[in-house]
All heavy atoms as an XYZ file, in Angstrom:
838
protein
N     -45.995    -21.945     23.421
C     -45.974    -21.853     21.970
C     -45.603    -20.430     21.550
O     -44.899    -20.236     20.580
C     -47.349    -22.262     21.392
C     -47.388    -22.062     19.906
C     -47.665    -23.679     21.763
N     -46.060    -19.431     22.280
C     -45.777    -18.052     21.903
C     -44.289    -17.736     22.075
O     -43.727    -16.950     21.326
C     -46.633    -17.093     22.718
O     -46.294    -17.196     24.082
N     -43.626    -18.356     23.077
C     -42.198    -18.144     23.259
C     -41.402    -18.714     22.090
O     -40.439    -18.108     21.618
C     -41.710    -18.780     24.563
C     -42.249    -18.043     25.786
O     -42.543    -16.839     25.650
O     -42.362    -18.679     26.837
N     -41.815    -19.887     21.612
C     -41.136    -20.500     20.466
C     -41.308    -19.639     19.216
O     -40.378    -19.458     18.442
C     -41.673    -21.904     20.198
C     -41.295    -22.879     21.314
O     -40.273    -22.621     21.988
O     -42.023    -23.864     21.488
N     -42.506    -19.132     19.068
C     -42.790    -18.299     17.902
C     -41.974    -16.999     17.954
O     -41.427    -16.548     16.958
C     -44.283    -18.000     17.839
C     -44.694    -17.309     16.600
C     -46.179    -17.174     16.563
N     -46.587    -16.843     15.226
C     -47.816    -16.774     14.821
N     -48.792    -17.037     15.672
N     -48.109    -16.464     13.598
N     -41.875    -16.411     19.137
C     -41.108    -15.185     19.297
C     -39.629    -15.438     19.043
O     -38.946    -14.628     18.400
C     -41.319    -14.615     20.691
N     -39.104    -16.560     19.510
C     -37.691    -16.863     19.284
C     -37.419    -17.121     17.804
O     -36.380    -16.725     17.273
C     -37.243    -18.047     20.129
O     -37.917    -19.228     19.720
N     -38.371    -17.769     17.122
C     -38.205    -17.993     15.680
C     -38.215    -16.666     14.921
O     -37.449    -16.472     13.973
C     -39.306    -18.912     15.145
C     -39.171    -20.394     15.487
C     -40.387    -21.150     15.002
C     -37.908    -20.963     14.900
N     -39.087    -15.750     15.339
C     -39.154    -14.455     14.674
C     -37.866    -13.664     14.892
O     -37.351    -13.033     13.971
C     -40.355    -13.662     15.185
C     -41.675    -14.173     14.682
C     -42.857    -13.433     15.270
O     -42.629    -12.442     15.995
O     -43.989    -13.846     15.007
N     -37.325    -13.709     16.119
C     -36.080    -12.982     16.373
C     -34.915    -13.619     15.629
O     -34.039    -12.920     15.134
C     -35.770    -12.920     17.873
O     -35.721    -14.247     18.400
C     -36.776    -12.090     18.606
N     -34.916    -14.954     15.508
C     -33.864    -15.622     14.750
C     -33.933    -15.233     13.279
O     -32.909    -14.972     12.646
C     -33.971    -17.137     14.893
C     -33.483    -17.660     16.214
C     -33.619    -19.164     16.314
O     -33.741    -19.823     15.258
O     -33.593    -19.677     17.431
N     -35.138    -15.175     12.727
C     -35.263    -14.797     11.318
C     -34.870    -13.339     11.115
O     -34.254    -12.983     10.110
C     -36.682    -15.054     10.814
O     -37.597    -14.201     11.476
N     -35.195    -12.467     12.096
C     -34.769    -11.076     11.998
C     -33.252    -10.969     12.081
O     -32.628    -10.181     11.369
C     -35.412    -10.242     13.098
C     -36.897     -9.932     12.928
C     -37.411     -9.206     14.153
C     -37.137     -9.106     11.686
N     -32.632    -11.781     12.958
C     -31.177    -11.782     13.065
C     -30.539    -12.224     11.752
O     -29.548    -11.641     11.304
C     -30.713    -12.706     14.191
C     -31.057    -12.145     15.568
O     -31.299    -10.922     15.648
O     -31.069    -12.933     16.526
N     -31.090    -13.244     11.122
C     -30.546    -13.717      9.849
C     -30.687    -12.648      8.765
O     -29.789    -12.449      7.962
C     -31.247    -15.005      9.416
C     -30.933    -16.246     10.250
C     -31.785    -17.415      9.795
C     -29.462    -16.589     10.160
N     -31.820    -11.950      8.759
C     -32.023    -10.905      7.757
C     -31.049     -9.750      7.968
O     -30.495     -9.216      7.016
C     -33.459    -10.394      7.805
C     -34.470    -11.373      7.261
C     -35.892    -10.887      7.437
O     -36.071     -9.710      7.805
O     -36.806    -11.676      7.213
N     -30.816     -9.376      9.225
C     -29.889     -8.270      9.473
C     -28.467     -8.686      9.158
O     -27.678     -7.876      8.707
C     -29.986     -7.778     10.926
O     -29.770     -8.874     11.802
C     -31.307     -7.125     11.186
N     -28.118     -9.959      9.379
C     -26.784    -10.422      9.030
C     -26.563    -10.338      7.528
O     -25.489    -10.016      7.057
C     -26.576    -11.857      9.502
C     -26.336    -11.968     10.996
C     -26.169    -13.406     11.434
O     -26.039    -14.292     10.555
O     -26.171    -13.647     12.641
N     -27.600    -10.634      6.761
C     -27.467    -10.582      5.313
C     -27.304     -9.149      4.822
O     -26.558     -8.900      3.895
C     -28.700    -11.205      4.658
C     -28.791    -12.696      4.820
C     -30.053    -13.217      4.177
C     -30.250    -14.677      4.458
N     -31.528    -15.181      3.946
N     -27.986     -8.209      5.448
C     -27.966     -6.844      4.940
C     -26.897     -5.977      5.589
O     -26.581     -4.931      5.070
C     -29.339     -6.174      5.166
O     -29.634     -6.208      6.556
C     -30.411     -6.882      4.389
N     -26.328     -6.407      6.730
C     -25.364     -5.567      7.425
C     -24.044     -5.435      6.687
O     -23.468     -4.376      6.630
C     -25.095     -6.119      8.825
C     -26.084     -5.675      9.844
C     -25.730     -6.199     11.206
O     -24.599     -6.661     11.400
O     -26.598     -6.150     12.083
N     -23.535     -6.495      6.098
C     -22.198     -6.494      5.522
C     -22.258     -6.711      4.014
O     -22.172     -7.840      3.545
C     -21.354     -7.582      6.189
C     -19.900     -7.438      5.853
O     -19.531     -6.410      5.268
O     -19.134     -8.360      6.187
N     -22.406     -5.631      3.245
C     -22.470     -5.801      1.795
C     -21.127     -6.176      1.187
O     -21.053     -6.637      0.074
C     -22.930     -4.432      1.300
C     -22.498     -3.486      2.347
C     -22.563     -4.249      3.634
N     -20.021     -5.996      1.930
C     -18.702     -6.304      1.383
C     -18.245     -7.713      1.734
O     -17.083     -8.038      1.572
C     -17.696     -5.299      1.919
N     -19.135     -8.551      2.219
C     -18.755     -9.892      2.632
C     -18.126    -10.713      1.508
O     -17.128    -11.393      1.748
C     -19.949    -10.616      3.226
N     -18.624    -10.678      0.276
C     -17.951    -11.454     -0.777
C     -16.515    -10.981     -1.020
O     -15.619    -11.804     -1.241
C     -18.813    -11.224     -2.010
C     -20.144    -10.850     -1.493
C     -19.881    -10.136     -0.202
N     -16.267     -9.679     -0.941
C     -14.914     -9.171     -1.140
C     -13.996     -9.622     -0.013
O     -12.829     -9.929     -0.235
C     -14.904     -7.638     -1.237
C     -15.533     -7.094     -2.504
C     -17.043     -6.974     -2.421
O     -17.594     -7.132     -1.314
O     -17.664     -6.757     -3.459
N     -14.534     -9.648      1.198
C     -13.735    -10.078      2.342
C     -13.393    -11.556      2.205
O     -12.254    -11.960      2.429
C     -14.488     -9.807      3.669
C     -13.773    -10.438      4.844
C     -14.662     -8.323      3.866
N     -14.362    -12.363      1.791
C     -14.097    -13.787      1.600
C     -13.060    -13.995      0.508
O     -12.147    -14.806      0.644
C     -15.384    -14.526      1.250
C     -16.254    -14.842      2.434
C     -17.314    -15.853      2.058
N     -18.208    -15.341      1.044
C     -19.358    -14.733      1.297
N     -19.735    -14.569      2.532
N     -20.117    -14.300      0.319
N     -13.188    -13.250     -0.585
C     -12.228    -13.384     -1.684
C     -10.839    -12.949     -1.229
O      -9.842    -13.604     -1.540
C     -12.674    -12.544     -2.878
C     -11.750    -12.669     -4.057
C     -12.218    -11.852     -5.239
O     -13.296    -11.241     -5.182
O     -11.476    -11.821     -6.224
N     -10.776    -11.863     -0.482
C      -9.493    -11.378      0.025
C      -8.850    -12.419      0.940
O      -7.652    -12.687      0.834
C      -9.707    -10.071      0.775
O      -8.541     -9.671      1.399
N      -9.644    -12.988      1.814
C      -9.108    -14.000      2.727
C      -8.653    -15.242      1.988
O      -7.637    -15.839      2.328
C     -10.135    -14.358      3.792
C     -10.319    -13.251      4.799
O      -9.432    -12.425      4.984
N     -11.475    -13.219      5.431
N      -9.399    -15.649      0.973
C      -8.992    -16.838      0.222
C      -7.710    -16.562     -0.562
O      -6.843    -17.431     -0.674
C     -10.107    -17.309     -0.705
O     -10.360    -16.341     -1.696
N      -7.552    -15.340     -1.094
C      -6.317    -15.006     -1.795
C      -5.137    -14.931     -0.828
O      -4.028    -15.354     -1.157
C      -6.461    -13.678     -2.538
C      -7.338    -13.718     -3.773
C      -7.517    -12.317     -4.332
C      -6.776    -14.651     -4.818
N      -5.366    -14.404      0.380
C      -4.308    -14.387      1.383
C      -3.837    -15.802      1.693
O      -2.638    -16.058      1.788
C      -4.800    -13.741      2.679
C      -4.843    -12.264      2.673
C      -5.294    -11.789      4.048
C      -5.504    -10.313      4.082
N      -5.961     -9.873      5.413
N      -4.776    -16.711      1.837
C      -4.425    -18.096      2.141
C      -3.713    -18.734      0.960
O      -2.705    -19.420      1.123
C      -5.685    -18.889      2.496
C      -5.411    -20.341      2.755
C      -4.832    -20.743      3.946
C      -5.714    -21.300      1.808
C      -4.555    -22.072      4.186
C      -5.447    -22.636      2.026
C      -4.867    -23.015      3.220
O      -4.589    -24.329      3.450
N      -4.214    -18.491     -0.235
C      -3.642    -19.099     -1.442
C      -2.217    -18.611     -1.690
O      -1.343    -19.376     -2.091
C      -4.531    -18.760     -2.637
C      -4.199    -19.496     -3.903
C      -5.199    -19.183     -4.996
O      -6.412    -19.109     -4.702
O      -4.751    -19.005     -6.136
N      -1.957    -17.339     -1.466
C      -0.635    -16.761     -1.731
C       0.271    -16.798     -0.505
O       1.404    -16.309     -0.565
C      -0.777    -15.325     -2.219
C      -1.463    -15.201     -3.536
C      -1.638    -16.159     -4.474
C      -2.077    -14.023     -4.061
N      -2.320    -15.666     -5.543
C      -2.610    -14.363     -5.326
C      -2.233    -12.739     -3.596
C      -3.267    -13.442     -6.106
C      -2.892    -11.835     -4.381
C      -3.399    -12.181     -5.623
N      -0.228    -17.321      0.601
C       0.522    -17.461      1.844
C       1.067    -16.122      2.335
O       2.234    -15.979      2.671
C       1.655    -18.468      1.666
C       2.236    -18.908      2.991
O       1.500    -18.864      4.006
O       3.412    -19.291      3.028
N       0.195    -15.123      2.355
C       0.573    -13.803      2.859
C      -0.394    -13.355      3.951
O      -0.644    -12.170      4.117
C       0.617    -12.747      1.727
C       1.745    -13.018      0.788
C      -0.696    -12.661      0.995
N      -0.906    -14.283      4.711
C      -1.895    -13.936      5.719
C      -1.303    -13.083      6.848
O      -2.004    -12.320      7.478
C      -2.532    -15.197      6.299
O      -1.543    -16.023      6.839
N      -0.001    -13.190      7.092
C       0.620    -12.380      8.133
C       1.667    -11.445      7.529
O       2.688    -11.177      8.127
C       1.235    -13.263      9.215
C       2.286    -14.190      8.655
O       2.452    -14.305      7.444
N       2.978    -14.883      9.527
N       1.402    -10.934      6.349
C       2.363    -10.095      5.623
C       2.660     -8.806      6.364
O       3.792     -8.374      6.410
C       1.817     -9.785      4.230
C       2.770     -9.003      3.378
C       3.883     -9.616      2.840
C       2.557     -7.662      3.117
C       4.760     -8.914      2.050
C       3.430     -6.956      2.331
C       4.539     -7.580      1.793
N       1.657     -8.181      6.961
C       1.872     -6.925      7.661
C       2.811     -7.107      8.848
O       3.571     -6.218      9.179
C       0.548     -6.327      8.146
C      -0.322     -5.764      7.050
C      -1.145     -6.830      6.350
O      -1.273     -7.953      6.898
O      -1.643     -6.561      5.257
N       2.760     -8.259      9.477
C       3.613     -8.482     10.637
C       5.048     -8.778     10.216
O       5.978     -8.530     10.962
C       3.086     -9.648     11.479
C       1.790     -9.368     12.190
C       0.574     -9.613     11.317
O       0.661    -10.300     10.313
N      -0.555     -9.036     11.672
N       5.242     -9.319      9.022
C       6.573     -9.714      8.589
C       7.369     -8.563      7.987
O       8.574     -8.496      8.143
C       6.481    -10.841      7.557
C       5.894    -12.159      8.049
C       5.790    -13.134      6.900
C       6.751    -12.735      9.151
N       6.719     -7.682      7.270
C       7.411     -6.627      6.544
C       7.318     -5.291      7.275
O       6.234     -4.810      7.541
C       6.785     -6.453      5.155
C       6.976     -7.642      4.254
C       8.425     -7.821      3.841
O       9.118     -6.813      3.621
O       8.845     -8.972      3.752
N       8.452     -4.675      7.578
C       8.390     -3.331      8.161
C       8.050     -2.305      7.083
O       8.178     -2.574      5.888
C       9.809     -3.108      8.690
C      10.653     -3.998      7.856
C       9.795     -5.188      7.489
N       7.622     -1.136      7.492
C       7.298     -0.086      6.543
C       8.565      0.461      5.910
O       9.473      0.885      6.611
C       6.543      1.051      7.243
C       5.182      0.606      7.702
O       4.648     -0.342      7.105
O       4.664      1.214      8.650
N       8.618      0.477      4.600
C       9.718      1.024      3.798
C      11.087      0.681      4.386
O      11.800      1.551      4.883
C       9.559      2.531      3.663
C       8.260      2.908      3.057
C       8.133      4.344      2.717
N       8.650      5.260      3.703
C       8.487      6.554      3.642
N       7.824      7.082      2.655
N       8.995      7.344      4.542
N      11.515     -0.573      4.314
C      12.784     -0.954      4.933
C      13.999     -0.322      4.264
O      15.045     -0.206      4.878
C      12.804     -2.465      4.800
C      11.902     -2.767      3.667
C      10.851     -1.692      3.677
N      13.909      0.118      2.997
C      15.050      0.714      2.314
C      15.183      2.209      2.596
O      16.164      2.817      2.204
C      14.941      0.525      0.793
C      15.026     -0.904      0.342
C      13.692     -1.602      0.378
O      12.653     -0.977      0.556
N      13.709     -2.910      0.233
N      14.212      2.804      3.216
C      14.224      4.242      3.438
C      15.101      4.601      4.634
O      14.941      4.069      5.722
C      12.803      4.751      3.676
C      12.762      6.217      4.002
C      12.957      7.152      3.011
C      12.544      6.649      5.289
C      12.928      8.509      3.299
C      12.510      7.996      5.591
C      12.705      8.924      4.584
N      16.033      5.492      4.397
C      16.856      6.019      5.474
C      16.753      7.534      5.413
O      17.244      8.156      4.477
C      18.316      5.597      5.321
C      18.517      4.113      5.420
C      18.792      3.363      4.294
C      18.417      3.474      6.638
C      18.971      1.998      4.383
C      18.599      2.120      6.745
C      18.879      1.379      5.606
O      19.050      0.038      5.710
N      16.131      8.113      6.349
C      16.031      9.564      6.392
C      17.345     10.167      6.856
O      18.168      9.516      7.483
N      17.538     11.420      6.539
C      18.773     12.069      6.942
C      18.532     13.154      7.980
O      19.470     13.617      8.617
C      19.475     12.660      5.720
O      18.633     13.575      5.075
N      17.305     13.571      8.135
C      16.961     14.593      9.128
C      15.670     14.189      9.820
O      14.920     13.366      9.326
C      16.775     15.949      8.461
C      18.036     16.521      7.880
C      17.801     17.925      7.415
C      19.111     18.514      6.929
N      18.978     19.913      6.585
N      15.422     14.809     10.950
C      14.173     14.550     11.647
C      13.338     15.820     11.673
O      13.863     16.928     11.606
C      14.407     14.080     13.094
O      15.121     15.085     13.779
C      15.145     12.766     13.130
N      12.051     15.614     11.763
C      11.125     16.733     11.915
C       9.938     16.249     12.738
O       9.682     15.056     12.849
C      10.659     17.276     10.574
C       9.802     16.311      9.794
C       9.314     16.936      8.524
N       8.692     15.891      7.712
C       8.430     16.025      6.452
N       8.714     17.131      5.821
N       7.865     15.040      5.785
N       9.218     17.191     13.285
C       8.064     16.849     14.116
C       6.843     16.687     13.218
O       6.520     17.572     12.433
C       7.814     17.936     15.141
C       6.767     17.572     16.158
C       6.591     18.663     17.169
C       7.148     18.159     18.476
N       6.912     19.074     19.569
N       6.196     15.548     13.342
C       4.979     15.298     12.589
C       3.869     16.173     13.175
O       3.607     16.117     14.373
C       4.604     13.814     12.692
C       3.455     13.442     11.813
O       2.602     14.259     11.489
N       3.427     12.180     11.418
N       3.198     16.986     12.350
C       2.183     17.891     12.900
C       0.945     17.169     13.420
O       0.218     17.717     14.247
C       1.831     18.798     11.724
C       2.245     18.058     10.516
C       3.379     17.170     10.918
N       0.724     15.956     12.992
C      -0.469     15.226     13.419
C      -0.207     14.437     14.697
O      -0.946     14.535     15.668
C      -0.969     14.304     12.298
C      -1.381     15.153     11.096
C      -2.130     13.440     12.770
C      -1.699     14.391      9.870
N       0.862     13.633     14.694
C       1.133     12.779     15.854
C       2.071     13.424     16.864
O       2.260     12.872     17.949
C       1.755     11.444     15.398
O       2.998     11.714     14.738
C       0.816     10.693     14.487
N       2.676     14.554     16.507
C       3.611     15.263     17.380
C       4.836     14.417     17.735
O       5.472     14.636     18.753
C       2.910     15.728     18.676
C       1.758     16.677     18.453
C       2.193     18.006     17.863
O       3.285     18.483     18.196
O       1.434     18.556     17.059
N       5.185     13.432     16.892
C       6.357     12.605     17.122
C       7.447     12.994     16.135
O       7.172     13.456     15.037
C       6.014     11.124     16.937
C       5.042     10.587     17.951
C       4.706      9.133     17.678
O       5.235      8.564     16.706
O       3.912      8.577     18.443
N       8.687     12.778     16.536
C       9.811     13.004     15.630
C       9.849     11.864     14.623
O       9.703     10.694     14.983
C      11.124     13.046     16.401
C      11.269     14.254     17.287
C      11.452     15.541     16.485
O      12.179     15.532     15.488
O      10.848     16.551     16.886
N      10.051     12.211     13.333
C      10.124     11.188     12.294
C      11.232     11.546     11.322
O      11.573     12.705     11.142
C       8.797     11.046     11.558
C       8.385     12.261     10.778
C       7.058     12.103     10.080
O       6.364     11.114     10.311
O       6.720     12.997      9.293
N      11.791     10.516     10.706
C      12.842     10.720      9.723
C      12.221     11.162      8.415
O      11.156     10.703      8.033
C      13.617      9.434      9.508
C      14.501      9.077     10.652
C      14.220      8.164     11.620
C      15.771      9.617     10.957
N      15.247      8.103     12.518
C      16.225      8.994     12.122
C      16.581     10.574     10.360
C      17.437      9.284     12.705
C      17.802     10.865     10.942
C      18.213     10.233     12.091
N      12.921     12.046      7.700
C      12.482     12.426      6.361
C      13.699     12.716      5.508
O      14.810     12.886      6.005
C      11.533     13.627      6.408
C      12.209     14.953      6.583
C      12.387     15.793      5.503
C      12.654     15.367      7.825
C      13.017     17.020      5.666
C      13.268     16.586      8.003
C      13.458     17.419      6.908
N      13.495     12.737      4.207
C      14.560     12.972      3.241
C      14.359     14.359      2.664
O      13.330     14.631      2.054
C      14.490     11.911      2.147
C      15.775     11.715      1.407
C      16.839     11.054      1.997
C      15.931     12.183      0.114
C      18.023     10.868      1.321
C      17.110     12.003     -0.565
C      18.149     11.340      0.042
O      19.322     11.167     -0.629
N      15.318     15.274      2.809
C      15.129     16.651      2.345
C      14.960     16.729      0.828
O      15.549     15.953      0.080
C      16.402     17.366      2.764
C      17.165     16.443      3.603
C      16.603     15.087      3.458
N      14.174     17.697      0.395
C      13.874     17.843     -1.025
C      15.108     18.180     -1.842
O      15.266     17.701     -2.963
C      12.793     18.907     -1.244
C      12.441     19.102     -2.682
C      11.703     18.144     -3.353
C      12.871     20.216     -3.370
C      11.396     18.304     -4.687
C      12.570     20.383     -4.709
C      11.821     19.430     -5.369
N      16.026     19.000     -1.316
C      17.200     19.391     -2.099
C      18.077     18.183     -2.428
O      18.661     18.108     -3.508
C      18.007     20.485     -1.390
C      18.762     20.039     -0.173
C      20.072     19.583     -0.279
C      18.191     20.073      1.088
C      20.778     19.172      0.838
C      18.879     19.679      2.202
C      20.182     19.217      2.074
O      20.872     18.806      3.176
N      18.163     17.213     -1.522
C      18.946     16.003     -1.813
C      18.246     15.152     -2.854
O      18.890     14.571     -3.730
C      19.188     15.213     -0.547
C      20.154     15.965      0.379
C      20.620     15.166      1.525
N      21.460     14.059      1.072
C      21.845     13.079      1.855
N      21.476     13.063      3.123
N      22.607     12.115      1.396
N      16.939     15.083     -2.769
C      16.177     14.359     -3.781
C      16.345     15.023     -5.149
O      16.549     14.351     -6.161
C      14.695     14.324     -3.395
C      13.758     13.623     -4.354
C      14.062     12.141     -4.412
C      12.328     13.855     -3.939
N      16.315     16.358     -5.174
C      16.485     17.102     -6.413
C      17.881     16.876     -6.989
O      18.037     16.717     -8.201
C      16.235     18.590     -6.159
C      16.386     19.442     -7.387
C      15.416     19.434     -8.378
C      17.516     20.236     -7.567
C      15.558     20.199     -9.520
C      17.667     21.009     -8.699
C      16.690     20.990     -9.676
O      16.828     21.735    -10.795
N      18.919     16.852     -6.155
C      20.279     16.589     -6.634
C      20.400     15.208     -7.259
O      20.992     15.044     -8.335
C      21.280     16.733     -5.483
C      21.608     18.140     -5.040
C      22.483     18.111     -3.794
C      22.306     18.893     -6.157
N      19.838     14.211     -6.608
C      19.884     12.858     -7.160
C      19.130     12.764     -8.479
O      19.601     12.145     -9.435
C      19.298     11.850     -6.162
C      20.195     11.541     -5.018
C      19.566     10.466     -4.159
C      20.513     10.044     -3.067
N      19.969      8.933     -2.279
N      17.963     13.371     -8.526
C      17.161     13.335     -9.741
C      17.862     14.062    -10.884
O      17.907     13.570    -12.016
C      15.782     13.948     -9.471
C      14.786     13.876    -10.603
C      14.459     12.435    -10.937
C      13.527     14.633    -10.238
N      18.434     15.226    -10.621
C      19.112     15.977    -11.682
C      20.354     15.231    -12.165
O      20.643     15.207    -13.363
C      19.458     17.381    -11.211
O      20.352     17.323    -10.134
N      21.090     14.588    -11.279
C      22.242     13.793    -11.694
C      21.809     12.626    -12.570
O      22.444     12.330    -13.586
C      23.008     13.292    -10.467
C      24.190     12.442    -10.814
C      25.345     13.023    -11.322
C      24.152     11.082    -10.639
C      26.438     12.246    -11.652
C      25.238     10.287    -10.971
C      26.385     10.866    -11.477
N      20.719     11.955    -12.206
C      20.223     10.816    -12.986
C      19.777     11.258    -14.378
O      20.100     10.613    -15.380
C      19.064     10.144    -12.264
O      19.475      9.654    -11.032
N      19.037     12.356    -14.444
C      18.548     12.838    -15.739
C      19.720     13.280    -16.610
O      19.762     12.979    -17.813
C      17.531     13.988    -15.532
C      17.217     14.686    -16.841
C      16.263     13.448    -14.908
N      20.702     13.960    -16.034
C      21.875     14.389    -16.794
C      22.646     13.194    -17.332
O      23.058     13.175    -18.502
C      22.790     15.252    -15.907
O      22.028     16.341    -15.391
C      23.971     15.775    -16.681
N      22.834     12.174    -16.510
C      23.533     10.961    -16.956
C      22.775     10.278    -18.080
O      23.370      9.825    -19.063
C      23.713      9.989    -15.794
O      24.449     10.585    -14.772
N      21.475     10.193    -17.942
C      20.658      9.556    -18.970
C      20.747     10.309    -20.286
O      20.933      9.699    -21.359
C      19.200      9.476    -18.502
C      18.222      8.869    -19.497
C      18.467      7.386    -19.626
C      16.810      9.155    -19.077
N      20.638     11.627    -20.244
C      20.730     12.419    -21.468
C      22.115     12.301    -22.107
O      22.240     12.244    -23.341
C      20.385     13.878    -21.187
C      18.924     14.160    -20.838
C      18.742     15.632    -20.469
C      18.011     13.774    -21.975
N      23.164     12.236    -21.296
C      24.513     12.056    -21.832
C      24.640     10.718    -22.545
O      25.199     10.632    -23.646
C      25.538     12.169    -20.703
C      26.943     11.916    -21.147
C      27.603     12.833    -21.945
C      27.599     10.756    -20.764
C      28.903     12.599    -22.371
C      28.890     10.517    -21.185
C      29.550     11.441    -21.984
N      24.132      9.654    -21.943
C      24.209      8.325    -22.572
C      23.415      8.276    -23.870
O      23.866      7.704    -24.861
C      23.689      7.249    -21.600
C      24.489      7.100    -20.354
S      26.124      6.483    -20.723
C      26.845      6.509    -19.114
N      22.240      8.882    -23.874
C      21.422      8.897    -25.095
C      22.133      9.685    -26.182
O      22.162      9.284    -27.352
C      20.012      9.471    -24.796
C      19.257      9.764    -26.082
C      19.233      8.505    -23.927
N      22.757     10.806    -25.830
C      23.483     11.594    -26.841
C      24.699     10.831    -27.366
O      25.037     10.937    -28.547
C      23.892     12.944    -26.272
O      24.841     12.765    -25.252
N      25.367     10.027    -26.532
C      26.466      9.178    -26.999
C      25.977      8.154    -28.017
O      26.625      7.932    -29.050
C      27.132      8.453    -25.826
C      28.166      9.224    -25.025
C      28.672      8.362    -23.879
C      29.316      9.658    -25.911
N      24.858      7.532    -27.743
C      24.295      6.541    -28.663
C      23.911      7.189    -29.981
O      24.224      6.692    -31.065
C      23.097      5.801    -28.037
C      22.349      4.968    -29.053
C      23.548      4.948    -26.858
N      23.239      8.312    -29.907
C      22.832      9.022    -31.136
C      24.063      9.503    -31.902
O      24.153      9.358    -33.137
C      21.884     10.189    -30.805
C      20.550      9.638    -30.301
C      21.675     11.089    -32.020
C      19.598     10.676    -29.784
N      25.063     10.035    -31.204
C      26.284     10.513    -31.862
C      27.052      9.377    -32.519
O      27.560      9.516    -33.638
N      27.156      8.234    -31.858
C      27.878      7.094    -32.465
C      27.102      6.527    -33.644
O      27.699      6.077    -34.620
C      28.151      6.015    -31.418
O      26.942      5.498    -30.922
N      25.776      6.547    -33.576
C      24.973      6.074    -34.706
C      25.154      6.995    -35.913
O      25.304      6.531    -37.044
C      23.469      6.006    -34.304
O      23.344      5.195    -33.145
C      22.650      5.438    -35.428
N      25.148      8.290    -35.695
C      25.343      9.233    -36.786
C      26.779      9.148    -37.303
O      27.017      9.237    -38.509
C      24.997     10.669    -36.321
C      23.491     10.781    -36.077
C      25.454     11.715    -37.341
C      23.051     12.088    -35.474
N      27.745      8.920    -36.432
C      29.163      8.808    -36.834
C      29.435      7.598    -37.709
O      30.318      7.610    -38.557
N      28.713      6.511    -37.492
C      28.893      5.287    -38.286
C      28.352      5.480    -39.692
O      28.904      5.002    -40.668
C      28.218      4.094    -37.597
C      28.959      3.759    -36.303
C      28.193      2.878    -38.509
C      28.303      2.698    -35.484
N      27.304      6.231    -39.863
C      26.672      6.401    -41.167
C      27.537      7.217    -42.019
O      28.182      7.493    -42.714
C      25.324      7.070    -41.040
C      24.350      6.248    -40.301
S      22.817      7.169    -40.156
C      21.717      5.836    -39.903
């Protein structure tokens, strides 16, 4: 009888620790149900990281010590400045034509 009682006590302790160990269990269940509902359960395996990114130079990653592709800042700055200049030119054309019509 004492063995049965001890096993019941350990089972109840196990159940109590299971309840208190994982406070994020409802979020995990919700996440899993949304993965199933949206059919993205294996999304990480299907999609590579940043497939549109093409680096132009390599550099050594200071953390992993591996060579990795990166996009230099000066090229990013050139693209951004060209885009902003084009946008401002188009806006000034619209404003100029609106004022010209009046």
